[in-house]
C-alpha positions, -999 to 999 in steps of 0.1 A, spaced: 0 0 0 14 34 -10 21 62 15 15 99 6 24 131 24 5 163 28 29 193 33 17 227 42 38 258 46 30 285 71 50 314 85 49 335 116 46 372 107 71 393 125 45 420 127 15 401 141 34 372 157 7 348 143 11 320 118 -3 327 83 -10 301 57 13 301 27 1 270 8 1 233 2 27 214 -18 25 182 -37 57 162 -39 69 130 -55 69 100 -32 103 94 -17 102 69 11 137 77 22 126 113 27 93 102 44 114 81 68 138 109 76 109 133 82 89 111 105 99 74 104 67 64 87 82 40 61 107 26 85 136 28 60 156 50 83 155 65 117 137 99 116 160 129 121 133 145 143 108 126 163 72 134 151 59 162 171 22 163 163 4 194 151 23 225 164 9 251 187 -6 281 170 -10 262 137 -32 280 111 -69 271 115 -72 258 79 -43 233 85 -58 222 118 -93 217 103 -79 198 73 -61 174 96 -88 170 122 -119 169 99 -106 147 71 -124 114 64 -90 100 53 -69 82 78 -42 108 83 -14 99 107 19 110 121 15 148 120 46 168 126 64 201 117 99 213 109 117 246 108 137 256 77 170 244 91 155 210 102 138 205 68 171 213 50 189 186 71 163 161 60 167 171 24 204 168 25 203 134 42 177 120 18 197 132 -12 229 116 1 210 83 7 197 84 -29 231 91 -44 247 63 -23 219 38 -32 223 47 -69 260 42 -68 256 8 -50 229 -4 -75 248 9 -105 220 33 -114 224 69 -127 214 94 -101 183 113 -111 176 144 -89 140 149 -103 125 137 -70 142 166 -52 128 194 -73 94 198 -55 111 194 -21 136 221 -30 108 244 -40 94 242 -5 128 249 9 132 280 -13 99 294 -1 108 287 35 142 305 31 125 335 15 102 339 45 131 335 70 152 361 51 126 388 55 123 382 92 93 359 93 96 323 107 87 296 83 78 260 91 62 231 73 34 211 89 29 177 74 12 143 79 8 111 60 -19 88 46 -13 51 40 
């Protein structure tokens, strides 16, 4: 059975000190990444233990998770730096596995994940605090 991830981006406005919704992202399945984010696929130990929904989470994110008829599980959140660490680790794993298997490395899987990171960095650079809030469905 396939596992999917729901990733939302929100940022804390330096002016209002409240989180604002910035959007939802669709990414390619990468079970190494899923594992590093929250341990859901059990390929690797997660870099950060799943934390549940964060305090102060945007109402629309909270409602989507709590009111869904889907069987969502393992909610968590990460800061920009934490997310970058997961990206780097997953990319290294993918490169190593390709080398071991004699496959050519294809970074296509990384593009959608990097887009999220770029948005997060942009918010952080202007003084807001970005985080992703995510969960899974199996």
